[in-house]
Gaussian input, Z-matrix of N, CA and C with variables (Angstrom, degrees):
# hf/3-21g

backbone

0 1
 N
 C     1     B1
 C     2     B2     1     A1
 N     3     B3     2     A2     1     D1
 C     4     B4     3     A3     2     D2
 C     5     B5     4     A4     3     D3
 N     6     B6     5     A5     4     D4
 C     7     B7     6     A6     5     D5
 C     8     B8     7     A7     6     D6
 N     9     B9     8     A8     7     D7
 C    10    B10     9     A9     8     D8
 C    11    B11    10    A10     9     D9
 N    12    B12    11    A11    10    D10
 C    13    B13    12    A12    11    D11
 C    14    B14    13    A13    12    D12
 N    15    B15    14    A14    13    D13
 C    16    B16    15    A15    14    D14
 C    17    B17    16    A16    15    D15
 N    18    B18    17    A17    16    D16
 C    19    B19    18    A18    17    D17
 C    20    B20    19    A19    18    D18
 N    21    B21    20    A20    19    D19
 C    22    B22    21    A21    20    D20
 C    23    B23    22    A22    21    D21
 N    24    B24    23    A23    22    D22
 C    25    B25    24    A24    23    D23
 C    26    B26    25    A25    24    D24
 N    27    B27    26    A26    25    D25
 C    28    B28    27    A27    26    D26
 C    29    B29    28    A28    27    D27
 N    30    B30    29    A29    28    D28
 C    31    B31    30    A30    29    D29
 C    32    B32    31    A31    30    D30
 N    33    B33    32    A32    31    D31
 C    34    B34    33    A33    32    D32
 C    35    B35    34    A34    33    D33
 N    36    B36    35    A35    34    D34
 C    37    B37    36    A36    35    D35
 C    38    B38    37    A37    36    D36
 N    39    B39    38    A38    37    D37
 C    40    B40    39    A39    38    D38
 C    41    B41    40    A40    39    D39
 N    42    B42    41    A41    40    D40
 C    43    B43    42    A42    41    D41
 C    44    B44    43    A43    42    D42
 N    45    B45    44    A44    43    D43
 C    46    B46    45    A45    44    D44
 C    47    B47    46    A46    45    D45
 N    48    B48    47    A47    46    D46
 C    49    B49    48    A48    47    D47
 C    50    B50    49    A49    48    D48
 N    51    B51    50    A50    49    D49
 C    52    B52    51    A51    50    D50
 C    53    B53    52    A52    51    D51
 N    54    B54    53    A53    52    D52
 C    55    B55    54    A54    53    D53
 C    56    B56    55    A55    54    D54
 N    57    B57    56    A56    55    D55
 C    58    B58    57    A57    56    D56
 C    59    B59    58    A58    57    D57
 N    60    B60    59    A59    58    D58
 C    61    B61    60    A60    59    D59
 C    62    B62    61    A61    60    D60
 N    63    B63    62    A62    61    D61
 C    64    B64    63    A63    62    D62
 C    65    B65    64    A64    63    D63
 N    66    B66    65    A65    64    D64
 C    67    B67    66    A66    65    D65
 C    68    B68    67    A67    66    D66
 N    69    B69    68    A68    67    D67
 C    70    B70    69    A69    68    D68
 C    71    B71    70    A70    69    D69
 N    72    B72    71    A71    70    D70
 C    73    B73    72    A72    71    D71
 C    74    B74    73    A73    72    D72
 N    75    B75    74    A74    73    D73
 C    76    B76    75    A75    74    D74
 C    77    B77    76    A76    75    D75
 N    78    B78    77    A77    76    D76
 C    79    B79    78    A78    77    D77
 C    80    B80    79    A79    78    D78
 N    81    B81    80    A80    79    D79
 C    82    B82    81    A81    80    D80
 C    83    B83    82    A82    81    D81
 N    84    B84    83    A83    82    D82
 C    85    B85    84    A84    83    D83
 C    86    B86    85    A85    84    D84
 N    87    B87    86    A86    85    D85
 C    88    B88    87    A87    86    D86
 C    89    B89    88    A88    87    D87
 N    90    B90    89    A89    88    D88
 C    91    B91    90    A90    89    D89
 C    92    B92    91    A91    90    D90
 N    93    B93    92    A92    91    D91
 C    94    B94    93    A93    92    D92
 C    95    B95    94    A94    93    D93
 N    96    B96    95    A95    94    D94
 C    97    B97    96    A96    95    D95
 C    98    B98    97    A97    96    D96
 N    99    B99    98    A98    97    D97
 C   100   B100    99    A99    98    D98
 C   101   B101   100   A100    99    D99
 N   102   B102   101   A101   100   D100
 C   103   B103   102   A102   101   D101
 C   104   B104   103   A103   102   D102
 N   105   B105   104   A104   103   D103
 C   106   B106   105   A105   104   D104
 C   107   B107   106   A106   105   D105
 N   108   B108   107   A107   106   D106
 C   109   B109   108   A108   107   D107
 C   110   B110   109   A109   108   D108
 N   111   B111   110   A110   109   D109
 C   112   B112   111   A111   110   D110
 C   113   B113   112   A112   111   D111
 N   114   B114   113   A113   112   D112
 C   115   B115   114   A114   113   D113
 C   116   B116   115   A115   114   D114
 N   117   B117   116   A116   115   D115
 C   118   B118   117   A117   116   D116
 C   119   B119   118   A118   117   D117
 N   120   B120   119   A119   118   D118
 C   121   B121   120   A120   119   D119
 C   122   B122   121   A121   120   D120
 N   123   B123   122   A122   121   D121
 C   124   B124   123   A123   122   D122
 C   125   B125   124   A124   123   D123
 N   126   B126   125   A125   124   D124
 C   127   B127   126   A126   125   D125
 C   128   B128   127   A127   126   D126
 N   129   B129   128   A128   127   D127
 C   130   B130   129   A129   128   D128
 C   131   B131   130   A130   129   D129
 N   132   B132   131   A131   130   D130
 C   133   B133   132   A132   131   D131
 C   134   B134   133   A133   132   D132
 N   135   B135   134   A134   133   D133
 C   136   B136   135   A135   134   D134
 C   137   B137   136   A136   135   D135
 N   138   B138   137   A137   136   D136
 C   139   B139   138   A138   137   D137
 C   140   B140   139   A139   138   D138
 N   141   B141   140   A140   139   D139
 C   142   B142   141   A141   140   D140
 C   143   B143   142   A142   141   D141
 N   144   B144   143   A143   142   D142
 C   145   B145   144   A144   143   D143
 C   146   B146   145   A145   144   D144
 N   147   B147   146   A146   145   D145
 C   148   B148   147   A147   146   D146
 C   149   B149   148   A148   147   D147
 N   150   B150   149   A149   148   D148
 C   151   B151   150   A150   149   D149
 C   152   B152   151   A151   150   D150
 N   153   B153   152   A152   151   D151
 C   154   B154   153   A153   152   D152
 C   155   B155   154   A154   153   D153
 N   156   B156   155   A155   154   D154
 C   157   B157   156   A156   155   D155
 C   158   B158   157   A157   156   D156
 N   159   B159   158   A158   157   D157
 C   160   B160   159   A159   158   D158
 C   161   B161   160   A160   159   D159
 N   162   B162   161   A161   160   D160
 C   163   B163   162   A162   161   D161
 C   164   B164   163   A163   162   D162
 N   165   B165   164   A164   163   D163
 C   166   B166   165   A165   164   D164
 C   167   B167   166   A166   165   D165
 N   168   B168   167   A167   166   D166
 C   169   B169   168   A168   167   D167
 C   170   B170   169   A169   168   D168
 N   171   B171   170   A170   169   D169
 C   172   B172   171   A171   170   D170
 C   173   B173   172   A172   171   D171
 N   174   B174   173   A173   172   D172
 C   175   B175   174   A174   173   D173
 C   176   B176   175   A175   174   D174
 N   177   B177   176   A176   175   D175
 C   178   B178   177   A177   176   D176
 C   179   B179   178   A178   177   D177
 N   180   B180   179   A179   178   D178
 C   181   B181   180   A180   179   D179
 C   182   B182   181   A181   180   D180
 N   183   B183   182   A182   181   D181
 C   184   B184   183   A183   182   D182
 C   185   B185   184   A184   183   D183
 N   186   B186   185   A185   184   D184
 C   187   B187   186   A186   185   D185
 C   188   B188   187   A187   186   D186
 N   189   B189   188   A188   187   D187
 C   190   B190   189   A189   188   D188
 C   191   B191   190   A190   189   D189
 N   192   B192   191   A191   190   D190
 C   193   B193   192   A192   191   D191
 C   194   B194   193   A193   192   D192
 N   195   B195   194   A194   193   D193
 C   196   B196   195   A195   194   D194
 C   197   B197   196   A196   195   D195
 N   198   B198   197   A197   196   D196
 C   199   B199   198   A198   197   D197
 C   200   B200   199   A199   198   D198
 N   201   B201   200   A200   199   D199
 C   202   B202   201   A201   200   D200
 C   203   B203   202   A202   201   D201
 N   204   B204   203   A203   202   D202
 C   205   B205   204   A204   203   D203
 C   206   B206   205   A205   204   D204
 N   207   B207   206   A206   205   D205
 C   208   B208   207   A207   206   D206
 C   209   B209   208   A208   207   D207
 N   210   B210   209   A209   208   D208
 C   211   B211   210   A210   209   D209
 C   212   B212   211   A211   210   D210
 N   213   B213   212   A212   211   D211
 C   214   B214   213   A213   212   D212
 C   215   B215   214   A214   213   D213
 N   216   B216   215   A215   214   D214
 C   217   B217   216   A216   215   D215
 C   218   B218   217   A217   216   D216
 N   219   B219   218   A218   217   D217
 C   220   B220   219   A219   218   D218
 C   221   B221   220   A220   219   D219
 N   222   B222   221   A221   220   D220
 C   223   B223   222   A222   221   D221
 C   224   B224   223   A223   222   D222
 N   225   B225   224   A224   223   D223
 C   226   B226   225   A225   224   D224
 C   227   B227   226   A226   225   D225
 N   228   B228   227   A227   226   D226
 C   229   B229   228   A228   227   D227
 C   230   B230   229   A229   228   D228
 N   231   B231   230   A230   229   D229
 C   232   B232   231   A231   230   D230
 C   233   B233   232   A232   231   D231
 N   234   B234   233   A233   232   D232
 C   235   B235   234   A234   233   D233
 C   236   B236   235   A235   234   D234
 N   237   B237   236   A236   235   D235
 C   238   B238   237   A237   236   D236
 C   239   B239   238   A238   237   D237
 N   240   B240   239   A239   238   D238
 C   241   B241   240   A240   239   D239
 C   242   B242   241   A241   240   D240
 N   243   B243   242   A242   241   D241
 C   244   B244   243   A243   242   D242
 C   245   B245   244   A244   243   D243
 N   246   B246   245   A245   244   D244
 C   247   B247   246   A246   245   D245
 C   248   B248   247   A247   246   D246
 N   249   B249   248   A248   247   D247
 C   250   B250   249   A249   248   D248
 C   251   B251   250   A250   249   D249
 N   252   B252   251   A251   250   D250
 C   253   B253   252   A252   251   D251
 C   254   B254   253   A253   252   D252
 N   255   B255   254   A254   253   D253
 C   256   B256   255   A255   254   D254
 C   257   B257   256   A256   255   D255
 N   258   B258   257   A257   256   D256
 C   259   B259   258   A258   257   D257
 C   260   B260   259   A259   258   D258
 N   261   B261   260   A260   259   D259
 C   262   B262   261   A261   260   D260
 C   263   B263   262   A262   261   D261
 N   264   B264   263   A263   262   D262
 C   265   B265   264   A264   263   D263
 C   266   B266   265   A265   264   D264
 N   267   B267   266   A266   265   D265
 C   268   B268   267   A267   266   D266
 C   269   B269   268   A268   267   D267
 N   270   B270   269   A269   268   D268
 C   271   B271   270   A270   269   D269
 C   272   B272   271   A271   270   D270
 N   273   B273   272   A272   271   D271
 C   274   B274   273   A273   272   D272
 C   275   B275   274   A274   273   D273
 N   276   B276   275   A275   274   D274
 C   277   B277   276   A276   275   D275
 C   278   B278   277   A277   276   D276
 N   279   B279   278   A278   277   D277
 C   280   B280   279   A279   278   D278
 C   281   B281   280   A280   279   D279
 N   282   B282   281   A281   280   D280
 C   283   B283   282   A282   281   D281
 C   284   B284   283   A283   282   D282
 N   285   B285   284   A284   283   D283
 C   286   B286   285   A285   284   D284
 C   287   B287   286   A286   285   D285
 N   288   B288   287   A287   286   D286
 C   289   B289   288   A288   287   D287
 C   290   B290   289   A289   288   D288
 N   291   B291   290   A290   289   D289
 C   292   B292   291   A291   290   D290
 C   293   B293   292   A292   291   D291
 N   294   B294   293   A293   292   D292
 C   295   B295   294   A294   293   D293
 C   296   B296   295   A295   294   D294
 N   297   B297   296   A296   295   D295
 C   298   B298   297   A297   296   D296
 C   299   B299   298   A298   297   D297
 N   300   B300   299   A299   298   D298
 C   301   B301   300   A300   299   D299
 C   302   B302   301   A301   300   D300
 N   303   B303   302   A302   301   D301
 C   304   B304   303   A303   302   D302
 C   305   B305   304   A304   303   D303
 N   306   B306   305   A305   304   D304
 C   307   B307   306   A306   305   D305
 C   308   B308   307   A307   306   D306
 N   309   B309   308   A308   307   D307
 C   310   B310   309   A309   308   D308
 C   311   B311   310   A310   309   D309
 N   312   B312   311   A311   310   D310
 C   313   B313   312   A312   311   D311
 C   314   B314   313   A313   312   D312
 N   315   B315   314   A314   313   D313
 C   316   B316   315   A315   314   D314
 C   317   B317   316   A316   315   D315
 N   318   B318   317   A317   316   D316
 C   319   B319   318   A318   317   D317
 C   320   B320   319   A319   318   D318
 N   321   B321   320   A320   319   D319
 C   322   B322   321   A321   320   D320
 C   323   B323   322   A322   321   D321
 N   324   B324   323   A323   322   D322
 C   325   B325   324   A324   323   D323
 C   326   B326   325   A325   324   D324
 N   327   B327   326   A326   325   D325
 C   328   B328   327   A327   326   D326
 C   329   B329   328   A328   327   D327
 N   330   B330   329   A329   328   D328
 C   331   B331   330   A330   329   D329
 C   332   B332   331   A331   330   D330
 N   333   B333   332   A332   331   D331
 C   334   B334   333   A333   332   D332
 C   335   B335   334   A334   333   D333
 N   336   B336   335   A335   334   D334
 C   337   B337   336   A336   335   D335
 C   338   B338   337   A337   336   D336

   B1=1.4774
   B2=1.4350
   B3=1.3424
   B4=1.4422
   B5=1.5199
   B6=1.3173
   B7=1.4259
   B8=1.5321
   B9=1.3504
   B10=1.4318
   B11=1.5079
   B12=1.3049
   B13=1.4721
   B14=1.5761
   B15=1.3887
   B16=1.3808
   B17=1.5728
   B18=1.3092
   B19=1.5376
   B20=1.4979
   B21=1.3134
   B22=1.4799
   B23=1.5235
   B24=1.3265
   B25=1.4375
   B26=1.5252
   B27=1.2832
   B28=1.5260
   B29=1.5431
   B30=1.3339
   B31=1.4731
   B32=1.5444
   B33=1.3419
   B34=1.4285
   B35=1.5199
   B36=1.3483
   B37=1.4869
   B38=1.5548
   B39=1.3963
   B40=1.4330
   B41=1.4960
   B42=1.3886
   B43=1.4364
   B44=1.4978
   B45=1.3209
   B46=1.4796
   B47=1.4772
   B48=1.3466
   B49=1.4607
   B50=1.5032
   B51=1.3070
   B52=1.5180
   B53=1.5587
   B54=1.2252
   B55=1.4551
   B56=1.4242
   B57=1.3493
   B58=1.4591
   B59=1.5212
   B60=1.3277
   B61=1.4366
   B62=1.5585
   B63=1.2902
   B64=1.4723
   B65=1.5317
   B66=1.3041
   B67=1.4734
   B68=1.5391
   B69=1.3526
   B70=1.4508
   B71=1.4976
   B72=1.3535
   B73=1.4512
   B74=1.5431
   B75=1.3333
   B76=1.5156
   B77=1.4910
   B78=1.3552
   B79=1.4492
   B80=1.4899
   B81=1.3599
   B82=1.4363
   B83=1.5371
   B84=1.3463
   B85=1.4266
   B86=1.5605
   B87=1.2925
   B88=1.4516
   B89=1.5677
   B90=1.2931
   B91=1.4583
   B92=1.4939
   B93=1.3440
   B94=1.5157
   B95=1.5286
   B96=1.2963
   B97=1.4476
   B98=1.5111
   B99=1.3917
   B100=1.4488
   B101=1.5493
   B102=1.3159
   B103=1.4654
   B104=1.4983
   B105=1.4032
   B106=1.5233
   B107=1.5510
   B108=1.3127
   B109=1.5242
   B110=1.5071
   B111=1.3731
   B112=1.4969
   B113=1.5289
   B114=1.2968
   B115=1.4234
   B116=1.5353
   B117=1.3186
   B118=1.4689
   B119=1.4709
   B120=1.3321
   B121=1.4453
   B122=1.4583
   B123=1.2877
   B124=1.4591
   B125=1.5674
   B126=1.3284
   B127=1.4512
   B128=1.5103
   B129=1.3176
   B130=1.5003
   B131=1.5529
   B132=1.3519
   B133=1.5150
   B134=1.5075
   B135=1.2671
   B136=1.4411
   B137=1.5933
   B138=1.2761
   B139=1.4664
   B140=1.4908
   B141=1.3272
   B142=1.5017
   B143=1.4881
   B144=1.3098
   B145=1.4671
   B146=1.5180
   B147=1.3059
   B148=1.5594
   B149=1.4365
   B150=1.3758
   B151=1.4451
   B152=1.5074
   B153=1.3405
   B154=1.4549
   B155=1.4452
   B156=1.3822
   B157=1.4554
   B158=1.5512
   B159=1.3375
   B160=1.4663
   B161=1.4426
   B162=1.4452
   B163=1.4981
   B164=1.4807
   B165=1.3510
   B166=1.4613
   B167=1.5656
   B168=1.3360
   B169=1.4891
   B170=1.5244
   B171=1.3051
   B172=1.4702
   B173=1.6030
   B174=1.2658
   B175=1.4110
   B176=1.5517
   B177=1.4082
   B178=1.4724
   B179=1.5372
   B180=1.3431
   B181=1.5006
   B182=1.4491
   B183=1.3101
   B184=1.4710
   B185=1.5576
   B186=1.3556
   B187=1.4319
   B188=1.5577
   B189=1.3007
   B190=1.4810
   B191=1.5233
   B192=1.3389
   B193=1.4763
   B194=1.4603
   B195=1.3094
   B196=1.4612
   B197=1.5556
   B198=1.3434
   B199=1.4064
   B200=1.5270
   B201=1.3505
   B202=1.4327
   B203=1.5575
   B204=1.3432
   B205=1.4480
   B206=1.5054
   B207=1.3209
   B208=1.4432
   B209=1.4982
   B210=1.3299
   B211=1.4677
   B212=1.5639
   B213=1.3063
   B214=1.5009
   B215=1.5257
   B216=1.2510
   B217=1.4790
   B218=1.5010
   B219=1.3461
   B220=1.4295
   B221=1.4836
   B222=1.3167
   B223=1.4518
   B224=1.4795
   B225=1.3778
   B226=1.4976
   B227=1.5016
   B228=1.2927
   B229=1.3821
   B230=1.4771
   B231=1.3221
   B232=1.4878
   B233=1.5459
   B234=1.3314
   B235=1.4472
   B236=1.5375
   B237=1.3109
   B238=1.4699
   B239=1.5489
   B240=1.3412
   B241=1.4344
   B242=1.5595
   B243=1.3323
   B244=1.4372
   B245=1.5349
   B246=1.3329
   B247=1.4554
   B248=1.5578
   B249=1.2864
   B250=1.4745
   B251=1.5439
   B252=1.3104
   B253=1.4775
   B254=1.5432
   B255=1.3257
   B256=1.4724
   B257=1.5578
   B258=1.3829
   B259=1.4078
   B260=1.5204
   B261=1.2813
   B262=1.4916
   B263=1.5009
   B264=1.4122
   B265=1.3963
   B266=1.5481
   B267=1.3306
   B268=1.4038
   B269=1.5659
   B270=1.3688
   B271=1.4520
   B272=1.5248
   B273=1.3547
   B274=1.4901
   B275=1.5202
   B276=1.2996
   B277=1.3908
   B278=1.5374
   B279=1.3139
   B280=1.4195
   B281=1.5361
   B282=1.3255
   B283=1.4941
   B284=1.6062
   B285=1.2999
   B286=1.4711
   B287=1.5071
   B288=1.3420
   B289=1.4377
   B290=1.4719
   B291=1.3166
   B292=1.4330
   B293=1.5420
   B294=1.3550
   B295=1.4039
   B296=1.5354
   B297=1.3145
   B298=1.4738
   B299=1.5429
   B300=1.3507
   B301=1.4479
   B302=1.5364
   B303=1.3445
   B304=1.4233
   B305=1.5045
   B306=1.3607
   B307=1.4867
   B308=1.4821
   B309=1.3515
   B310=1.4753
   B311=1.5570
   B312=1.4017
   B313=1.4404
   B314=1.5714
   B315=1.2752
   B316=1.4901
   B317=1.5378
   B318=1.3103
   B319=1.4531
   B320=1.4501
   B321=1.3594
   B322=1.5240
   B323=1.4876
   B324=1.3591
   B325=1.4998
   B326=1.5251
   B327=1.3199
   B328=1.4335
   B329=1.5514
   B330=1.3358
   B331=1.4104
   B332=1.4956
   B333=1.2147
   B334=1.5012
   B335=1.5029
   B336=1.2972
   B337=1.4479
   B338=1.4790
   A1=112.81
   A2=116.09
   A3=122.66
   A4=109.91
   A5=119.14
   A6=122.10
   A7=105.35
   A8=115.87
   A9=124.32
   A10=111.24
   A11=116.40
   A12=121.50
   A13=104.01
   A14=111.82
   A15=120.48
   A16=113.26
   A17=119.85
   A18=120.53
   A19=105.91
   A20=111.05
   A21=119.57
   A22=109.04
   A23=115.61
   A24=120.58
   A25=111.38
   A26=117.45
   A27=119.39
   A28=112.45
   A29=113.02
   A30=117.18
   A31=115.36
   A32=114.45
   A33=120.58
   A34=116.80
   A35=113.89
   A36=116.62
   A37=108.19
   A38=115.22
   A39=120.75
   A40=108.70
   A41=116.88
   A42=124.04
   A43=109.71
   A44=118.56
   A45=117.49
   A46=114.40
   A47=119.68
   A48=121.25
   A49=112.84
   A50=114.96
   A51=120.83
   A52=108.55
   A53=119.96
   A54=122.17
   A55=114.81
   A56=119.67
   A57=123.52
   A58=114.12
   A59=117.31
   A60=122.49
   A61=111.93
   A62=118.94
   A63=124.38
   A64=112.39
   A65=118.73
   A66=121.37
   A67=107.10
   A68=115.92
   A69=120.62
   A70=109.46
   A71=117.26
   A72=122.09
   A73=112.34
   A74=113.58
   A75=119.23
   A76=111.51
   A77=116.31
   A78=121.93
   A79=112.67
   A80=114.94
   A81=119.33
   A82=113.96
   A83=114.32
   A84=119.96
   A85=111.41
   A86=117.63
   A87=120.19
   A88=105.32
   A89=121.65
   A90=121.52
   A91=108.34
   A92=117.93
   A93=120.75
   A94=110.83
   A95=117.40
   A96=123.31
   A97=108.41
   A98=117.61
   A99=121.99
   A100=106.77
   A101=120.12
   A102=120.13
   A103=109.11
   A104=115.47
   A105=116.14
   A106=110.45
   A107=115.33
   A108=116.51
   A109=110.43
   A110=113.98
   A111=117.51
   A112=107.27
   A113=118.61
   A114=125.44
   A115=113.08
   A116=115.94
   A117=120.46
   A118=111.72
   A119=120.57
   A120=122.08
   A121=119.55
   A122=120.03
   A123=126.24
   A124=107.87
   A125=115.64
   A126=125.04
   A127=103.81
   A128=115.93
   A129=115.88
   A130=110.03
   A131=112.04
   A132=116.32
   A133=112.43
   A134=117.38
   A135=123.90
   A136=109.99
   A137=115.26
   A138=119.50
   A139=110.64
   A140=119.37
   A141=124.42
   A142=111.92
   A143=121.57
   A144=123.34
   A145=111.44
   A146=112.56
   A147=122.05
   A148=110.74
   A149=117.07
   A150=122.08
   A151=109.37
   A152=115.23
   A153=119.27
   A154=110.22
   A155=115.24
   A156=124.11
   A157=107.23
   A158=115.20
   A159=120.84
   A160=116.48
   A161=113.09
   A162=119.08
   A163=106.26
   A164=113.03
   A165=119.84
   A166=105.39
   A167=119.03
   A168=121.52
   A169=112.29
   A170=119.64
   A171=122.18
   A172=103.82
   A173=113.32
   A174=124.14
   A175=109.16
   A176=115.99
   A177=114.28
   A178=108.66
   A179=113.20
   A180=122.12
   A181=102.90
   A182=120.24
   A183=125.86
   A184=108.12
   A185=116.27
   A186=121.84
   A187=106.16
   A188=112.03
   A189=119.90
   A190=108.49
   A191=117.50
   A192=123.72
   A193=107.14
   A194=115.08
   A195=121.92
   A196=105.00
   A197=117.44
   A198=120.81
   A199=111.47
   A200=118.51
   A201=121.66
   A202=111.93
   A203=114.70
   A204=118.63
   A205=108.12
   A206=115.31
   A207=123.09
   A208=110.18
   A209=118.12
   A210=121.25
   A211=108.22
   A212=110.63
   A213=121.75
   A214=108.02
   A215=115.43
   A216=117.90
   A217=109.41
   A218=117.81
   A219=121.98
   A220=111.03
   A221=115.39
   A222=124.62
   A223=110.74
   A224=116.33
   A225=117.34
   A226=108.00
   A227=118.46
   A228=129.74
   A229=108.32
   A230=118.20
   A231=124.36
   A232=109.42
   A233=116.99
   A234=121.21
   A235=114.29
   A236=115.32
   A237=121.95
   A238=112.17
   A239=114.56
   A240=121.81
   A241=107.09
   A242=118.03
   A243=123.23
   A244=113.14
   A245=113.63
   A246=123.89
   A247=109.26
   A248=115.70
   A249=118.80
   A250=111.10
   A251=116.86
   A252=124.12
   A253=111.19
   A254=113.22
   A255=118.36
   A256=107.02
   A257=114.65
   A258=120.98
   A259=114.18
   A260=117.28
   A261=120.43
   A262=108.64
   A263=117.31
   A264=126.79
   A265=105.41
   A266=116.62
   A267=120.53
   A268=107.81
   A269=114.59
   A270=118.94
   A271=112.36
   A272=117.57
   A273=119.16
   A274=107.49
   A275=118.36
   A276=122.74
   A277=110.95
   A278=119.20
   A279=125.23
   A280=109.87
   A281=111.13
   A282=118.76
   A283=107.68
   A284=116.24
   A285=116.77
   A286=111.76
   A287=116.13
   A288=119.08
   A289=113.65
   A290=117.90
   A291=121.92
   A292=111.58
   A293=116.52
   A294=120.92
   A295=111.39
   A296=116.06
   A297=120.31
   A298=111.86
   A299=113.52
   A300=120.77
   A301=112.97
   A302=117.12
   A303=119.91
   A304=110.20
   A305=116.57
   A306=117.79
   A307=113.83
   A308=118.01
   A309=121.65
   A310=112.88
   A311=110.55
   A312=116.79
   A313=110.12
   A314=116.95
   A315=118.87
   A316=114.37
   A317=117.62
   A318=120.97
   A319=111.20
   A320=113.46
   A321=118.45
   A322=110.06
   A323=117.07
   A324=118.24
   A325=112.56
   A326=117.05
   A327=120.18
   A328=111.79
   A329=121.42
   A330=122.69
   A331=109.91
   A332=121.19
   A333=120.65
   A334=112.27
   A335=119.62
   A336=121.85
   A337=107.58
   D1=142.97
   D2=-173.97
   D3=-123.21
   D4=152.60
   D5=167.44
   D6=-106.51
   D7=121.36
   D8=-175.36
   D9=-96.25
   D10=129.27
   D11=179.27
   D12=-135.49
   D13=161.44
   D14=176.90
   D15=-99.72
   D16=135.99
   D17=173.27
   D18=-75.40
   D19=134.45
   D20=173.23
   D21=-125.03
   D22=140.49
   D23=174.81
   D24=-68.88
   D25=172.89
   D26=175.83
   D27=-57.78
   D28=-29.11
   D29=179.09
   D30=-86.53
   D31=1.40
   D32=177.74
   D33=89.81
   D34=4.73
   D35=-177.17
   D36=-77.06
   D37=139.50
   D38=179.23
   D39=-127.46
   D40=110.30
   D41=-175.98
   D42=-65.38
   D43=-42.00
   D44=-178.67
   D45=-64.93
   D46=-38.10
   D47=170.71
   D48=-55.56
   D49=-51.05
   D50=178.91
   D51=-59.09
   D52=-43.63
   D53=176.43
   D54=-58.83
   D55=-48.86
   D56=176.06
   D57=-65.60
   D58=-35.49
   D59=178.66
   D60=-65.46
   D61=-27.01
   D62=-179.14
   D63=-91.32
   D64=5.00
   D65=-179.96
   D66=-100.73
   D67=161.43
   D68=172.89
   D69=-66.87
   D70=157.28
   D71=-179.18
   D72=-56.32
   D73=-38.41
   D74=-176.67
   D75=-66.31
   D76=-41.95
   D77=178.54
   D78=-67.84
   D79=-47.13
   D80=178.38
   D81=-60.79
   D82=-36.34
   D83=176.56
   D84=-64.51
   D85=-40.50
   D86=-177.32
   D87=-69.30
   D88=-42.35
   D89=-177.73
   D90=-65.30
   D91=-41.17
   D92=174.72
   D93=-56.58
   D94=-40.18
   D95=-176.76
   D96=-64.67
   D97=-42.71
   D98=178.75
   D99=-65.71
   D100=-40.84
   D101=-178.56
   D102=-62.64
   D103=-37.11
   D104=179.12
   D105=-64.74
   D106=-36.23
   D107=178.82
   D108=-62.13
   D109=-38.73
   D110=-178.31
   D111=-69.60
   D112=-42.93
   D113=-176.41
   D114=-62.76
   D115=-40.42
   D116=-171.51
   D117=-102.63
   D118=-17.26
   D119=-177.21
   D120=-79.88
   D121=147.86
   D122=175.67
   D123=-87.97
   D124=-40.11
   D125=-177.91
   D126=-120.20
   D127=117.50
   D128=179.83
   D129=-114.00
   D130=126.14
   D131=-178.67
   D132=-55.08
   D133=144.74
   D134=179.46
   D135=-65.74
   D136=-19.18
   D137=178.93
   D138=-74.24
   D139=-10.47
   D140=177.60
   D141=-112.90
   D142=-25.64
   D143=-171.82
   D144=-158.21
   D145=125.46
   D146=-170.81
   D147=-148.14
   D148=141.86
   D149=170.02
   D150=-78.76
   D151=134.55
   D152=175.83
   D153=-83.45
   D154=132.98
   D155=-177.92
   D156=-68.28
   D157=151.83
   D158=173.97
   D159=56.15
   D160=37.76
   D161=177.63
   D162=-127.19
   D163=172.34
   D164=179.98
   D165=-90.54
   D166=70.28
   D167=177.02
   D168=63.37
   D169=43.23
   D170=-177.96
   D171=-106.45
   D172=134.07
   D173=179.14
   D174=-115.11
   D175=159.57
   D176=177.83
   D177=-131.39
   D178=137.04
   D179=173.79
   D180=-88.11
   D181=126.99
   D182=-171.04
   D183=-114.47
   D184=126.30
   D185=176.70
   D186=-137.15
   D187=129.63
   D188=179.22
   D189=-117.17
   D190=127.84
   D191=174.10
   D192=-130.94
   D193=111.09
   D194=-179.83
   D195=65.41
   D196=-127.80
   D197=-178.93
   D198=-94.17
   D199=2.63
   D200=-175.56
   D201=-100.64
   D202=136.90
   D203=178.29
   D204=-112.72
   D205=128.71
   D206=178.52
   D207=-110.98
   D208=135.08
   D209=-177.58
   D210=-127.71
   D211=144.36
   D212=166.03
   D213=-122.41
   D214=120.69
   D215=178.16
   D216=-90.81
   D217=144.84
   D218=-176.25
   D219=-154.88
   D220=175.72
   D221=-179.50
   D222=-148.25
   D223=162.57
   D224=179.95
   D225=-90.65
   D226=139.88
   D227=169.91
   D228=-88.83
   D229=-128.49
   D230=174.54
   D231=-78.32
   D232=132.95
   D233=177.38
   D234=53.81
   D235=-122.80
   D236=-179.87
   D237=-98.44
   D238=24.46
   D239=179.20
   D240=-81.17
   D241=105.71
   D242=179.61
   D243=-97.57
   D244=117.17
   D245=-174.58
   D246=-95.35
   D247=114.72
   D248=176.01
   D249=-81.70
   D250=126.46
   D251=-167.65
   D252=-98.04
   D253=-66.34
   D254=-172.10
   D255=-155.39
   D256=149.22
   D257=179.96
   D258=-124.20
   D259=162.37
   D260=-179.27
   D261=-168.80
   D262=164.00
   D263=173.15
   D264=-87.37
   D265=120.12
   D266=179.38
   D267=-79.03
   D268=126.35
   D269=-176.42
   D270=-113.17
   D271=-1.72
   D272=-177.77
   D273=-143.72
   D274=175.63
   D275=-177.31
   D276=-66.77
   D277=-37.95
   D278=-177.56
   D279=-93.43
   D280=142.54
   D281=174.28
   D282=-69.30
   D283=128.39
   D284=-175.87
   D285=-59.48
   D286=137.08
   D287=178.97
   D288=-63.83
   D289=-28.19
   D290=179.41
   D291=-66.46
   D292=-35.99
   D293=177.11
   D294=-70.58
   D295=-39.44
   D296=176.34
   D297=-61.06
   D298=-45.69
   D299=175.33
   D300=-53.89
   D301=-43.67
   D302=179.50
   D303=-63.52
   D304=-43.28
   D305=178.45
   D306=-65.95
   D307=-37.93
   D308=176.16
   D309=-61.52
   D310=-43.95
   D311=179.85
   D312=-65.86
   D313=-44.21
   D314=174.36
   D315=-60.58
   D316=-35.24
   D317=176.78
   D318=-63.70
   D319=-46.07
   D320=-179.63
   D321=-63.54
   D322=-43.58
   D323=177.76
   D324=-63.36
   D325=-39.56
   D326=178.88
   D327=-60.46
   D328=-41.78
   D329=-179.27
   D330=-80.25
   D331=-25.62
   D332=176.17
   D333=-75.17
   D334=-22.33
   D335=177.99
   D336=-91.36

């Protein structure tokens, strides 16, 4: 089981909230359903949650709707506290390095504060 929280900048900006607000209701609802599985589950299928290789402890929440893949990058805070960092529509096989860098920068900022 995980406790899910949103990363916020010093100014209070939350990229994941903005990402979800810009999606259709159906897509946001499916992503929320996947987050609930992660929050409540003891064993989470890799199809929904996976650690990204060669990153600074960055994980991805994975949601597929039709041919579209949506991702929310996250990291662990204290214990099972999962911090959602940034979200995007995945358009290629590889997760964009720019998105990984955002998540790593947010993780560093989170622990520095």
